[in-house]
N, C-alpha and C positions, 0 to 999 in steps of 0.2 A: 832502608836497611844500611845504606851506605851513610847515612846522618847519624846512625846509633852506633855503628861498629867500625873499629879501624882496620882497613885493609892495606896490605903492602902492595897488591897487586890487583887490577881489575881488568878481565880479560873480556872485551865485547865484540859481537859481529858488527859490521858497517850497515847490513840490510836487516832491519828487523821490524815488526808489524806496526807497532805504536810510535817508536822513537827510533831514529836512527842512531848508530853507536857514536857518531860524531856530535849529535844532539846531546845525547847524555853526558858526553865527556865535558862539552860547552857548558851545560847547566851546572854540573858538580863543581867545575872551576870557578865561574860566575859566582857561585854561592859559597864560593872560599870553604867547600867541604873537601876533605880528604886531600888536603895541601901536599902532603908527602908520598901518596899514592901514585904508582906508576900504572900507565894506561897502556894495554897492549890491544890492537884491534886486529880482527881476523877477517879477510876478505877472499872472494874468490878470484880477485883480480885488481889491479890497479883501477881507482874509481875513476872510470871514463865518462860517466853521466855527470860528474861535478866540474863545475868551472875551476879555472885556474886559483882563484882566490879560494874557493872551498877548499882545494887540494893543499894549498899553502897552510891554511888554517888547519886543516887536520893534521898536517905533518907537525906543526908547532905544539899541538895538543898531546901528540901520544909519545910514549917512550919507546915503542916498537910495534911490529907487525909480523902476523904470519900469514902467508898466502895459502889458501886451500888448494888442493889437499896437503896437509903437513903429516908429519909423523913424529914419533916421541923423541927422537934425536933433535929435530929441529926445535921443539918445544924446550928440551933441556939446553941445546945451545944458546936458545933467545935468553932464558933464564939466567943462565952463567954469564952470558953478556951483560945483561941488566946488573946483575949483582957486582960486578967488576968494574963498571962503569960510575964515575963519581957523579954527582947530582949536577944536573945543567948540561951533560956531554951530550955528544952526537947521538941521533936517533938509533935503533937496532932493527934491523929487518932480516928475516929469514924465509927463504921459499924453497 
């Protein structure tokens, strides 16, 4: 779907059955698909089972994250922050 449509944002969970969220993001970026799309991950916590290198790579590939459980206000605040940031700025987290 992401190859055929343009999306401003992609929200993905880190833990998914067939492909982790970070694998999805890496694949999209490696294939030069959705270059202007902002990626947001949702997670039940900081990825403690990831190595330091995996966490570093994930941080470099995302534009923000939400820690579960999150509420409507946190989602709204995240999107407001992303809209106000210029491309290439710091990452945004809400929990």
